[in-house]
PDB file of N, CA, C, O and CB in Angstrom:
ATOM      1  N   MET A   1     147.435 116.291 159.488  1.00  0.00           N
ATOM      2  CA  MET A   1     148.354 117.266 158.905  1.00  0.00           C
ATOM      3  C   MET A   1     149.372 117.664 159.970  1.00  0.00           C
ATOM      4  O   MET A   1     149.015 118.027 161.091  1.00  0.00           O
ATOM      5  CB  MET A   1     147.586 118.521 158.365  1.00  0.00           C
ATOM      6  N   ARG A   2     150.657 117.586 159.591  1.00  0.00           N
ATOM      7  CA  ARG A   2     151.735 117.954 160.500  1.00  0.00           C
ATOM      8  C   ARG A   2     152.468 119.175 159.961  1.00  0.00           C
ATOM      9  O   ARG A   2     152.523 119.394 158.751  1.00  0.00           O
ATOM     10  CB  ARG A   2     152.714 116.776 160.696  1.00  0.00           C
ATOM     11  N   ILE A   3     153.019 119.952 160.853  1.00  0.00           N
ATOM     12  CA  ILE A   3     153.912 121.033 160.452  1.00  0.00           C
ATOM     13  C   ILE A   3     155.329 120.531 160.673  1.00  0.00           C
ATOM     14  O   ILE A   3     155.674 120.068 161.760  1.00  0.00           O
ATOM     15  CB  ILE A   3     153.632 122.365 161.258  1.00  0.00           C
ATOM     16  N   VAL A   4     156.145 120.627 159.631  1.00  0.00           N
ATOM     17  CA  VAL A   4     157.467 120.012 159.634  1.00  0.00           C
ATOM     18  C   VAL A   4     158.509 121.043 159.221  1.00  0.00           C
ATOM     19  O   VAL A   4     158.234 121.911 158.393  1.00  0.00           O
ATOM     20  CB  VAL A   4     157.508 118.785 158.690  1.00  0.00           C
ATOM     21  N   PHE A   5     159.689 120.951 159.787  1.00  0.00           N
ATOM     22  CA  PHE A   5     160.812 121.774 159.325  1.00  0.00           C
ATOM     23  C   PHE A   5     161.908 120.851 158.811  1.00  0.00           C
ATOM     24  O   PHE A   5     162.300 119.901 159.489  1.00  0.00           O
ATOM     25  CB  PHE A   5     161.353 122.699 160.470  1.00  0.00           C
ATOM     26  N   ILE A   6     162.396 121.132 157.622  1.00  0.00           N
ATOM     27  CA  ILE A   6     163.518 120.412 157.055  1.00  0.00           C
ATOM     28  C   ILE A   6     164.605 121.441 156.780  1.00  0.00           C
ATOM     29  O   ILE A   6     164.358 122.448 156.116  1.00  0.00           O
ATOM     30  CB  ILE A   6     163.113 119.627 155.754  1.00  0.00           C
ATOM     31  N   GLY A   7     165.795 121.194 157.284  1.00  0.00           N
ATOM     32  CA  GLY A   7     166.847 122.199 157.262  1.00  0.00           C
ATOM     33  C   GLY A   7     167.504 122.483 155.938  1.00  0.00           C
ATOM     34  O   GLY A   7     167.731 123.649 155.614  1.00  0.00           O
ATOM     35  N   SER A   8     167.820 121.465 155.155  1.00  0.00           N
ATOM     36  CA  SER A   8     168.516 121.740 153.907  1.00  0.00           C
ATOM     37  C   SER A   8     168.338 120.574 152.946  1.00  0.00           C
ATOM     38  O   SER A   8     167.921 119.481 153.329  1.00  0.00           O
ATOM     39  CB  SER A   8     170.009 122.006 154.163  1.00  0.00           C
ATOM     40  N   VAL A   9     168.663 120.837 151.707  1.00  0.00           N
ATOM     41  CA  VAL A   9     168.569 119.820 150.667  1.00  0.00           C
ATOM     42  C   VAL A   9     169.861 119.836 149.857  1.00  0.00           C
ATOM     43  O   VAL A   9     170.448 120.896 149.641  1.00  0.00           O
ATOM     44  CB  VAL A   9     167.327 120.061 149.750  1.00  0.00           C
ATOM     45  N   LEU A  10     170.302 118.664 149.411  1.00  0.00           N
ATOM     46  CA  LEU A  10     171.494 118.582 148.559  1.00  0.00           C
ATOM     47  C   LEU A  10     171.259 119.429 147.306  1.00  0.00           C
ATOM     48  O   LEU A  10     170.211 119.326 146.668  1.00  0.00           O
ATOM     49  CB  LEU A  10     171.817 117.091 148.175  1.00  0.00           C
ATOM     50  N   PHE A  11     172.217 120.246 146.969  1.00  0.00           N
ATOM     51  CA  PHE A  11     171.981 121.309 146.005  1.00  0.00           C
ATOM     52  C   PHE A  11     173.035 121.360 144.914  1.00  0.00           C
ATOM     53  O   PHE A  11     172.912 122.166 143.991  1.00  0.00           O
ATOM     54  CB  PHE A  11     171.924 122.628 146.708  1.00  0.00           C
ATOM     55  N   SER A  12     174.067 120.527 144.986  1.00  0.00           N
ATOM     56  CA  SER A  12     175.221 120.640 144.089  1.00  0.00           C
ATOM     57  C   SER A  12     174.850 120.685 142.618  1.00  0.00           C
ATOM     58  O   SER A  12     175.345 121.546 141.890  1.00  0.00           O
ATOM     59  CB  SER A  12     176.150 119.497 144.321  1.00  0.00           C
ATOM     60  N   LYS A  13     173.990 119.777 142.158  1.00  0.00           N
ATOM     61  CA  LYS A  13     173.712 119.706 140.729  1.00  0.00           C
ATOM     62  C   LYS A  13     172.807 120.832 140.232  1.00  0.00           C
ATOM     63  O   LYS A  13     172.634 120.988 139.023  1.00  0.00           O
ATOM     64  CB  LYS A  13     173.084 118.385 140.407  1.00  0.00           C
ATOM     65  N   PHE A  14     172.230 121.617 141.137  1.00  0.00           N
ATOM     66  CA  PHE A  14     171.332 122.690 140.736  1.00  0.00           C
ATOM     67  C   PHE A  14     171.916 124.093 140.924  1.00  0.00           C
ATOM     68  O   PHE A  14     171.293 125.076 140.523  1.00  0.00           O
ATOM     69  CB  PHE A  14     170.061 122.578 141.506  1.00  0.00           C
ATOM     70  N   LEU A  15     173.094 124.197 141.522  1.00  0.00           N
ATOM     71  CA  LEU A  15     173.663 125.513 141.810  1.00  0.00           C
ATOM     72  C   LEU A  15     173.918 126.315 140.536  1.00  0.00           C
ATOM     73  O   LEU A  15     173.528 127.480 140.460  1.00  0.00           O
ATOM     74  CB  LEU A  15     174.961 125.362 142.592  1.00  0.00           C
ATOM     75  N   ASN A  16     174.559 125.722 139.544  1.00  0.00           N
ATOM     76  CA  ASN A  16     174.819 126.447 138.290  1.00  0.00           C
ATOM     77  C   ASN A  16     173.519 126.817 137.592  1.00  0.00           C
ATOM     78  O   ASN A  16     173.411 127.891 136.999  1.00  0.00           O
ATOM     79  CB  ASN A  16     175.694 125.603 137.349  1.00  0.00           C
ATOM     80  N   LYS A  17     172.540 125.935 137.661  1.00  0.00           N
ATOM     81  CA  LYS A  17     171.238 126.222 137.057  1.00  0.00           C
ATOM     82  C   LYS A  17     170.592 127.426 137.748  1.00  0.00           C
ATOM     83  O   LYS A  17     170.014 128.283 137.080  1.00  0.00           O
ATOM     84  CB  LYS A  17     170.310 124.984 137.146  1.00  0.00           C
ATOM     85  N   LYS A  18     170.686 127.497 139.080  1.00  0.00           N
ATOM     86  CA  LYS A  18     170.119 128.625 139.825  1.00  0.00           C
ATOM     87  C   LYS A  18     170.810 129.939 139.432  1.00  0.00           C
ATOM     88  O   LYS A  18     170.148 130.960 139.244  1.00  0.00           O
ATOM     89  CB  LYS A  18     170.253 128.384 141.347  1.00  0.00           C
ATOM     90  N   ILE A  19     172.120 129.906 139.313  1.00  0.00           N
ATOM     91  CA  ILE A  19     172.865 131.114 138.943  1.00  0.00           C
ATOM     92  C   ILE A  19     172.474 131.564 137.533  1.00  0.00           C
ATOM     93  O   ILE A  19     172.283 132.758 137.298  1.00  0.00           O
ATOM     94  CB  ILE A  19     174.394 130.860 139.026  1.00  0.00           C
ATOM     95  N   ASN A  20     172.356 130.629 136.599  1.00  0.00           N
ATOM     96  CA  ASN A  20     171.952 130.983 135.233  1.00  0.00           C
ATOM     97  C   ASN A  20     170.532 131.541 135.198  1.00  0.00           C
ATOM     98  O   ASN A  20     170.260 132.480 134.450  1.00  0.00           O
ATOM     99  CB  ASN A  20     172.054 129.761 134.315  1.00  0.00           C
ATOM    100  N   ILE A  21     169.642 130.989 135.980  1.00  0.00           N
ATOM    101  CA  ILE A  21     168.273 131.507 136.035  1.00  0.00           C
ATOM    102  C   ILE A  21     168.258 132.907 136.642  1.00  0.00           C
ATOM    103  O   ILE A  21     167.497 133.766 136.195  1.00  0.00           O
ATOM    104  CB  ILE A  21     167.366 130.560 136.851  1.00  0.00           C
ATOM    105  N   MET A  22     169.086 133.144 137.650  1.00  0.00           N
ATOM    106  CA  MET A  22     169.137 134.482 138.265  1.00  0.00           C
ATOM    107  C   MET A  22     169.597 135.539 137.262  1.00  0.00           C
ATOM    108  O   MET A  22     169.229 136.708 137.386  1.00  0.00           O
ATOM    109  CB  MET A  22     170.078 134.476 139.483  1.00  0.00           C
ATOM    110  N   LYS A  23     170.396 135.141 136.272  1.00  0.00           N
ATOM    111  CA  LYS A  23     170.869 136.101 135.269  1.00  0.00           C
ATOM    112  C   LYS A  23     169.714 136.670 134.442  1.00  0.00           C
ATOM    113  O   LYS A  23     169.833 137.757 133.877  1.00  0.00           O
ATOM    114  CB  LYS A  23     171.892 135.435 134.343  1.00  0.00           C
ATOM    115  N   ILE A  24     168.614 135.950 134.370  1.00  0.00           N
ATOM    116  CA  ILE A  24     167.425 136.446 133.656  1.00  0.00           C
ATOM    117  C   ILE A  24     166.906 137.717 134.323  1.00  0.00           C
ATOM    118  O   ILE A  24     166.396 138.620 133.660  1.00  0.00           O
ATOM    119  CB  ILE A  24     166.308 135.362 133.621  1.00  0.00           C
ATOM    120  N   TYR A  25     167.045 137.769 135.647  1.00  0.00           N
ATOM    121  CA  TYR A  25     166.560 138.912 136.430  1.00  0.00           C
ATOM    122  C   TYR A  25     167.712 139.872 136.700  1.00  0.00           C
ATOM    123  O   TYR A  25     168.061 140.121 137.854  1.00  0.00           O
ATOM    124  CB  TYR A  25     165.920 138.441 137.767  1.00  0.00           C
ATOM    125  N   SER A  26     168.289 140.398 135.657  1.00  0.00           N
ATOM    126  CA  SER A  26     169.498 141.222 135.768  1.00  0.00           C
ATOM    127  C   SER A  26     169.321 142.438 136.672  1.00  0.00           C
ATOM    128  O   SER A  26     170.287 142.886 137.290  1.00  0.00           O
ATOM    129  CB  SER A  26     169.925 141.681 134.399  1.00  0.00           C
ATOM    130  N   SER A  27     168.113 142.979 136.763  1.00  0.00           N
ATOM    131  CA  SER A  27     167.896 144.141 137.627  1.00  0.00           C
ATOM    132  C   SER A  27     167.919 143.765 139.109  1.00  0.00           C
ATOM    133  O   SER A  27     167.988 144.642 139.970  1.00  0.00           O
ATOM    134  CB  SER A  27     166.567 144.805 137.285  1.00  0.00           C
ATOM    135  N   GLU A  28     167.864 142.477 139.408  1.00  0.00           N
ATOM    136  CA  GLU A  28     167.875 141.999 140.792  1.00  0.00           C
ATOM    137  C   GLU A  28     169.270 141.570 141.246  1.00  0.00           C
ATOM    138  O   GLU A  28     169.459 141.205 142.406  1.00  0.00           O
ATOM    139  CB  GLU A  28     166.907 140.839 140.948  1.00  0.00           C
ATOM    140  N   ILE A  29     170.245 141.611 140.339  1.00  0.00           N
ATOM    141  CA  ILE A  29     171.599 141.159 140.650  1.00  0.00           C
ATOM    142  C   ILE A  29     172.540 142.353 140.608  1.00  0.00           C
ATOM    143  O   ILE A  29     172.413 143.234 139.757  1.00  0.00           O
ATOM    144  CB  ILE A  29     172.065 140.053 139.660  1.00  0.00           C
ATOM    145  N   SER A  30     173.483 142.368 141.538  1.00  0.00           N
ATOM    146  CA  SER A  30     174.499 143.408 141.559  1.00  0.00           C
ATOM    147  C   SER A  30     175.814 142.778 142.004  1.00  0.00           C
ATOM    148  O   SER A  30     175.877 141.577 142.269  1.00  0.00           O
ATOM    149  CB  SER A  30     174.088 144.587 142.501  1.00  0.00           C
ATOM    150  N   LYS A  31     176.859 143.591 142.085  1.00  0.00           N
ATOM    151  CA  LYS A  31     178.168 143.072 142.490  1.00  0.00           C
ATOM    152  C   LYS A  31     178.218 142.868 143.999  1.00  0.00           C
ATOM    153  O   LYS A  31     177.492 143.505 144.762  1.00  0.00           O
ATOM    154  CB  LYS A  31     179.293 144.028 142.045  1.00  0.00           C
ATOM    155  N   HIS A  32     179.104 141.953 144.403  1.00  0.00           N
ATOM    156  CA  HIS A  32     179.336 141.673 145.818  1.00  0.00           C
ATOM    157  C   HIS A  32     179.744 142.957 146.520  1.00  0.00           C
ATOM    158  O   HIS A  32     180.551 143.708 145.972  1.00  0.00           O
ATOM    159  CB  HIS A  32     180.421 140.577 146.002  1.00  0.00           C
ATOM    160  N   PRO A  33     179.234 143.239 147.685  1.00  0.00           N
ATOM    161  CA  PRO A  33     178.550 142.420 148.663  1.00  0.00           C
ATOM    162  C   PRO A  33     177.025 142.448 148.599  1.00  0.00           C
ATOM    163  O   PRO A  33     176.378 142.201 149.617  1.00  0.00           O
ATOM    164  CB  PRO A  33     178.971 142.834 149.991  1.00  0.00           C
ATOM    165  N   PHE A  34     176.438 142.731 147.470  1.00  0.00           N
ATOM    166  CA  PHE A  34     174.985 142.699 147.320  1.00  0.00           C
ATOM    167  C   PHE A  34     174.484 141.280 147.606  1.00  0.00           C
ATOM    168  O   PHE A  34     175.099 140.320 147.142  1.00  0.00           O
ATOM    169  CB  PHE A  34     174.560 143.161 145.888  1.00  0.00           C
ATOM    170  N   PRO A  35     173.381 141.114 148.360  1.00  0.00           N
ATOM    171  CA  PRO A  35     172.929 139.776 148.757  1.00  0.00           C
ATOM    172  C   PRO A  35     172.514 138.860 147.604  1.00  0.00           C
ATOM    173  O   PRO A  35     172.474 137.642 147.775  1.00  0.00           O
ATOM    174  CB  PRO A  35     171.786 139.911 149.687  1.00  0.00           C
ATOM    175  N   ARG A  36     172.207 139.420 146.442  1.00  0.00           N
ATOM    176  CA  ARG A  36     171.852 138.586 145.294  1.00  0.00           C
ATOM    177  C   ARG A  36     172.931 138.656 144.214  1.00  0.00           C
ATOM    178  O   ARG A  36     172.633 138.656 143.020  1.00  0.00           O
ATOM    179  CB  ARG A  36     170.496 139.018 144.716  1.00  0.00           C
ATOM    180  N   SER A  37     174.172 138.716 144.650  1.00  0.00           N
ATOM    181  CA  SER A  37     175.296 138.623 143.711  1.00  0.00           C
ATOM    182  C   SER A  37     175.631 137.147 143.509  1.00  0.00           C
ATOM    183  O   SER A  37     175.267 136.301 144.326  1.00  0.00           O
ATOM    184  CB  SER A  37     176.549 139.419 144.235  1.00  0.00           C
ATOM    185  N   LYS A  38     176.325 136.849 142.417  1.00  0.00           N
ATOM    186  CA  LYS A  38     176.730 135.464 142.156  1.00  0.00           C
ATOM    187  C   LYS A  38     177.574 134.936 143.317  1.00  0.00           C
ATOM    188  O   LYS A  38     177.394 133.801 143.757  1.00  0.00           O
ATOM    189  CB  LYS A  38     177.520 135.366 140.823  1.00  0.00           C
ATOM    190  N   ARG A  39     178.471 135.745 143.795  1.00  0.00           N
ATOM    191  CA  ARG A  39     179.344 135.334 144.905  1.00  0.00           C
ATOM    192  C   ARG A  39     178.529 135.061 146.173  1.00  0.00           C
ATOM    193  O   ARG A  39     178.816 134.104 146.892  1.00  0.00           O
ATOM    194  CB  ARG A  39     180.408 136.422 145.184  1.00  0.00           C
ATOM    195  N   ALA A  40     177.524 135.882 146.453  1.00  0.00           N
ATOM    196  CA  ALA A  40     176.696 135.689 147.651  1.00  0.00           C
ATOM    197  C   ALA A  40     175.864 134.409 147.546  1.00  0.00           C
ATOM    198  O   ALA A  40     175.693 133.695 148.534  1.00  0.00           O
ATOM    199  CB  ALA A  40     175.769 136.903 147.863  1.00  0.00           C
ATOM    200  N   ILE A  41     175.350 134.122 146.353  1.00  0.00           N
ATOM    201  CA  ILE A  41     174.557 132.901 146.150  1.00  0.00           C
ATOM    202  C   ILE A  41     175.429 131.671 146.394  1.00  0.00           C
ATOM    203  O   ILE A  41     175.011 130.737 147.079  1.00  0.00           O
ATOM    204  CB  ILE A  41     173.956 132.863 144.713  1.00  0.00           C
ATOM    205  N   ILE A  42     176.637 131.670 145.836  1.00  0.00           N
ATOM    206  CA  ILE A  42     177.551 130.542 146.028  1.00  0.00           C
ATOM    207  C   ILE A  42     177.981 130.442 147.490  1.00  0.00           C
ATOM    208  O   ILE A  42     178.027 129.346 148.048  1.00  0.00           O
ATOM    209  CB  ILE A  42     178.788 130.686 145.118  1.00  0.00           C
ATOM    210  N   SER A  43     178.293 131.573 148.110  1.00  0.00           N
ATOM    211  CA  SER A  43     178.728 131.566 149.512  1.00  0.00           C
ATOM    212  C   SER A  43     177.660 131.004 150.436  1.00  0.00           C
ATOM    213  O   SER A  43     177.967 130.236 151.348  1.00  0.00           O
ATOM    214  CB  SER A  43     179.098 132.971 149.956  1.00  0.00           C
ATOM    215  N   LEU A  44     176.413 131.380 150.206  1.00  0.00           N
ATOM    216  CA  LEU A  44     175.326 130.873 151.045  1.00  0.00           C
ATOM    217  C   LEU A  44     175.124 129.376 150.825  1.00  0.00           C
ATOM    218  O   LEU A  44     174.833 128.644 151.771  1.00  0.00           O
ATOM    219  CB  LEU A  44     174.022 131.631 150.753  1.00  0.00           C
ATOM    220  N   ALA A  45     175.277 128.919 149.583  1.00  0.00           N
ATOM    221  CA  ALA A  45     175.161 127.484 149.289  1.00  0.00           C
ATOM    222  C   ALA A  45     176.279 126.703 149.979  1.00  0.00           C
ATOM    223  O   ALA A  45     176.049 125.599 150.472  1.00  0.00           O
ATOM    224  CB  ALA A  45     175.201 127.236 147.761  1.00  0.00           C
ATOM    225  N   VAL A  46     177.480 127.264 150.017  1.00  0.00           N
ATOM    226  CA  VAL A  46     178.604 126.621 150.713  1.00  0.00           C
ATOM    227  C   VAL A  46     178.334 126.585 152.220  1.00  0.00           C
ATOM    228  O   VAL A  46     178.546 125.556 152.861  1.00  0.00           O
ATOM    229  CB  VAL A  46     179.938 127.372 150.418  1.00  0.00           C
ATOM    230  N   LEU A  47     177.872 127.689 152.780  1.00  0.00           N
ATOM    231  CA  LEU A  47     177.559 127.736 154.214  1.00  0.00           C
ATOM    232  C   LEU A  47     176.505 126.699 154.578  1.00  0.00           C
ATOM    233  O   LEU A  47     176.690 125.941 155.530  1.00  0.00           O
ATOM    234  CB  LEU A  47     177.073 129.138 154.613  1.00  0.00           C
ATOM    235  N   ARG A  48     175.401 126.656 153.834  1.00  0.00           N
ATOM    236  CA  ARG A  48     174.341 125.688 154.119  1.00  0.00           C
ATOM    237  C   ARG A  48     174.837 124.256 153.930  1.00  0.00           C
ATOM    238  O   ARG A  48     174.442 123.355 154.670  1.00  0.00           O
ATOM    239  CB  ARG A  48     173.126 125.947 153.219  1.00  0.00           C
ATOM    240  N   GLY A  49     175.699 124.050 152.943  1.00  0.00           N
ATOM    241  CA  GLY A  49     176.285 122.728 152.746  1.00  0.00           C
ATOM    242  C   GLY A  49     177.159 122.320 153.921  1.00  0.00           C
ATOM    243  O   GLY A  49     177.096 121.180 154.381  1.00  0.00           O
ATOM    244  N   THR A  50     177.972 123.247 154.408  1.00  0.00           N
ATOM    245  CA  THR A  50     178.813 122.980 155.566  1.00  0.00           C
ATOM    246  C   THR A  50     177.971 122.630 156.787  1.00  0.00           C
ATOM    247  O   THR A  50     178.324 121.734 157.555  1.00  0.00           O
ATOM    248  CB  THR A  50     179.699 124.184 155.867  1.00  0.00           C
ATOM    249  N   GLN A  51     176.873 123.328 156.963  1.00  0.00           N
ATOM    250  CA  GLN A  51     176.003 123.079 158.108  1.00  0.00           C
ATOM    251  C   GLN A  51     175.323 121.721 158.045  1.00  0.00           C
ATOM    252  O   GLN A  51     174.957 121.159 159.077  1.00  0.00           O
ATOM    253  CB  GLN A  51     174.961 124.157 158.204  1.00  0.00           C
ATOM    254  N   SER A  52     175.153 121.190 156.835  1.00  0.00           N
ATOM    255  CA  SER A  52     174.415 119.937 156.694  1.00  0.00           C
ATOM    256  C   SER A  52     175.270 118.770 156.188  1.00  0.00           C
ATOM    257  O   SER A  52     174.752 117.681 155.941  1.00  0.00           O
ATOM    258  CB  SER A  52     173.260 120.144 155.762  1.00  0.00           C
ATOM    259  N   GLY A  53     176.570 118.998 156.036  1.00  0.00           N
ATOM    260  CA  GLY A  53     177.470 117.921 155.650  1.00  0.00           C
ATOM    261  C   GLY A  53     177.553 117.650 154.155  1.00  0.00           C
ATOM    262  O   GLY A  53     177.896 116.540 153.747  1.00  0.00           O
ATOM    263  N   PHE A  54     177.246 118.644 153.336  1.00  0.00           N
ATOM    264  CA  PHE A  54     177.333 118.512 151.886  1.00  0.00           C
ATOM    265  C   PHE A  54     178.237 119.607 151.339  1.00  0.00           C
ATOM    266  O   PHE A  54     178.593 120.544 152.054  1.00  0.00           O
ATOM    267  CB  PHE A  54     175.927 118.580 151.234  1.00  0.00           C
ATOM    268  N   LYS A  55     178.609 119.485 150.057  1.00  0.00           N
ATOM    269  CA  LYS A  55     179.413 120.531 149.421  1.00  0.00           C
ATOM    270  C   LYS A  55     178.590 121.811 149.290  1.00  0.00           C
ATOM    271  O   LYS A  55     179.052 122.894 149.648  1.00  0.00           O
ATOM    272  CB  LYS A  55     179.919 120.068 148.029  1.00  0.00           C
ATOM    273  N   TYR A  56     177.368 121.679 148.775  1.00  0.00           N
ATOM    274  CA  TYR A  56     176.438 122.803 148.653  1.00  0.00           C
ATOM    275  C   TYR A  56     175.066 122.347 149.129  1.00  0.00           C
ATOM    276  O   TYR A  56     174.718 121.173 148.997  1.00  0.00           O
ATOM    277  CB  TYR A  56     176.371 123.332 147.180  1.00  0.00           C
ATOM    278  N   ALA A  57     174.298 123.256 149.674  1.00  0.00           N
ATOM    279  CA  ALA A  57     172.920 122.939 150.060  1.00  0.00           C
ATOM    280  C   ALA A  57     172.126 124.239 150.066  1.00  0.00           C
ATOM    281  O   ALA A  57     172.695 125.330 150.049  1.00  0.00           O
ATOM    282  CB  ALA A  57     172.859 122.230 151.465  1.00  0.00           C
ATOM    283  N   GLU A  58     170.819 124.105 150.091  1.00  0.00           N
ATOM    284  CA  GLU A  58     169.936 125.264 150.188  1.00  0.00           C
ATOM    285  C   GLU A  58     168.927 124.986 151.291  1.00  0.00           C
ATOM    286  O   GLU A  58     168.303 123.925 151.314  1.00  0.00           O
ATOM    287  CB  GLU A  58     169.219 125.563 148.822  1.00  0.00           C
ATOM    288  N   ALA A  59     168.768 125.922 152.190  1.00  0.00           N
ATOM    289  CA  ALA A  59     167.821 125.772 153.285  1.00  0.00           C
ATOM    290  C   ALA A  59     166.407 126.035 152.783  1.00  0.00           C
ATOM    291  O   ALA A  59     166.181 126.875 151.912  1.00  0.00           O
ATOM    292  CB  ALA A  59     168.170 126.723 154.447  1.00  0.00           C
ATOM    293  N   PHE A  60     165.485 125.311 153.342  1.00  0.00           N
ATOM    294  CA  PHE A  60     164.082 125.568 153.042  1.00  0.00           C
ATOM    295  C   PHE A  60     163.244 125.078 154.198  1.00  0.00           C
ATOM    296  O   PHE A  60     163.728 124.340 155.057  1.00  0.00           O
ATOM    297  CB  PHE A  60     163.650 124.886 151.721  1.00  0.00           C
ATOM    298  N   GLU A  61     162.009 125.480 154.224  1.00  0.00           N
ATOM    299  CA  GLU A  61     161.094 125.086 155.273  1.00  0.00           C
ATOM    300  C   GLU A  61     159.826 124.546 154.642  1.00  0.00           C
ATOM    301  O   GLU A  61     159.182 125.221 153.839  1.00  0.00           O
ATOM    302  CB  GLU A  61     160.785 126.267 156.214  1.00  0.00           C
ATOM    303  N   LEU A  62     159.474 123.333 155.009  1.00  0.00           N
ATOM    304  CA  LEU A  62     158.230 122.720 154.564  1.00  0.00           C
ATOM    305  C   LEU A  62     157.178 123.056 155.599  1.00  0.00           C
ATOM    306  O   LEU A  62     157.262 122.598 156.738  1.00  0.00           O
ATOM    307  CB  LEU A  62     158.374 121.169 154.372  1.00  0.00           C
ATOM    308  N   LEU A  63     156.196 123.842 155.225  1.00  0.00           N
ATOM    309  CA  LEU A  63     155.221 124.308 156.200  1.00  0.00           C
ATOM    310  C   LEU A  63     154.144 123.274 156.490  1.00  0.00           C
ATOM    311  O   LEU A  63     153.729 123.128 157.640  1.00  0.00           O
ATOM    312  CB  LEU A  63     154.583 125.579 155.717  1.00  0.00           C
ATOM    313  N   ILE A  64     153.688 122.565 155.488  1.00  0.00           N
ATOM    314  CA  ILE A  64     152.639 121.578 155.691  1.00  0.00           C
ATOM    315  C   ILE A  64     153.031 120.295 154.987  1.00  0.00           C
ATOM    316  O   ILE A  64     153.334 120.302 153.794  1.00  0.00           O
ATOM    317  CB  ILE A  64     151.274 122.094 155.178  1.00  0.00           C
ATOM    318  N   ASP A  65     153.026 119.198 155.722  1.00  0.00           N
ATOM    319  CA  ASP A  65     153.305 117.882 155.154  1.00  0.00           C
ATOM    320  C   ASP A  65     151.987 117.166 154.985  1.00  0.00           C
ATOM    321  O   ASP A  65     151.337 116.820 155.972  1.00  0.00           O
ATOM    322  CB  ASP A  65     154.284 117.057 156.050  1.00  0.00           C
ATOM    323  N   ARG A  66     151.585 116.941 153.760  1.00  0.00           N
ATOM    324  CA  ARG A  66     150.300 116.297 153.485  1.00  0.00           C
ATOM    325  C   ARG A  66     150.425 114.816 153.208  1.00  0.00           C
ATOM    326  O   ARG A  66     149.462 114.178 152.784  1.00  0.00           O
ATOM    327  CB  ARG A  66     149.637 116.958 152.323  1.00  0.00           C
ATOM    328  N   SER A  67     151.624 114.254 153.448  1.00  0.00           N
ATOM    329  CA  SER A  67     151.794 112.816 153.222  1.00  0.00           C
ATOM    330  C   SER A  67     151.046 112.035 154.300  1.00  0.00           C
ATOM    331  O   SER A  67     150.899 112.502 155.430  1.00  0.00           O
ATOM    332  CB  SER A  67     153.301 112.429 153.215  1.00  0.00           C
ATOM    333  N   PRO A  68     150.573 110.838 153.935  1.00  0.00           N
ATOM    334  CA  PRO A  68     149.791 110.038 154.897  1.00  0.00           C
ATOM    335  C   PRO A  68     150.595 109.573 156.096  1.00  0.00           C
ATOM    336  O   PRO A  68     150.059 108.896 156.974  1.00  0.00           O
ATOM    337  CB  PRO A  68     149.210 108.838 154.210  1.00  0.00           C
TER     338      PRO A  68
END
C-alpha cells in the first residue's frame, strides 16, 4: 500500500454538472465573495486548470492507492 498525491484532474465536462448539483444545496450557496458561490466555484476550477495546464481542473488527494 502506497500513499500517493495527485494534484488535479481534468474537469471541463463536469463543471456545469457540479454547479447544478450545488444548486440543490441552496442554503450552502451565497453571492460572491462567498466561497461556495457559483463565481467562486468557477474561479477555483480556472485556477486549478491553469496550474495543471487545462481549461478547468479540480484538485484532489488520493490518500491510499490500493492498485497492485
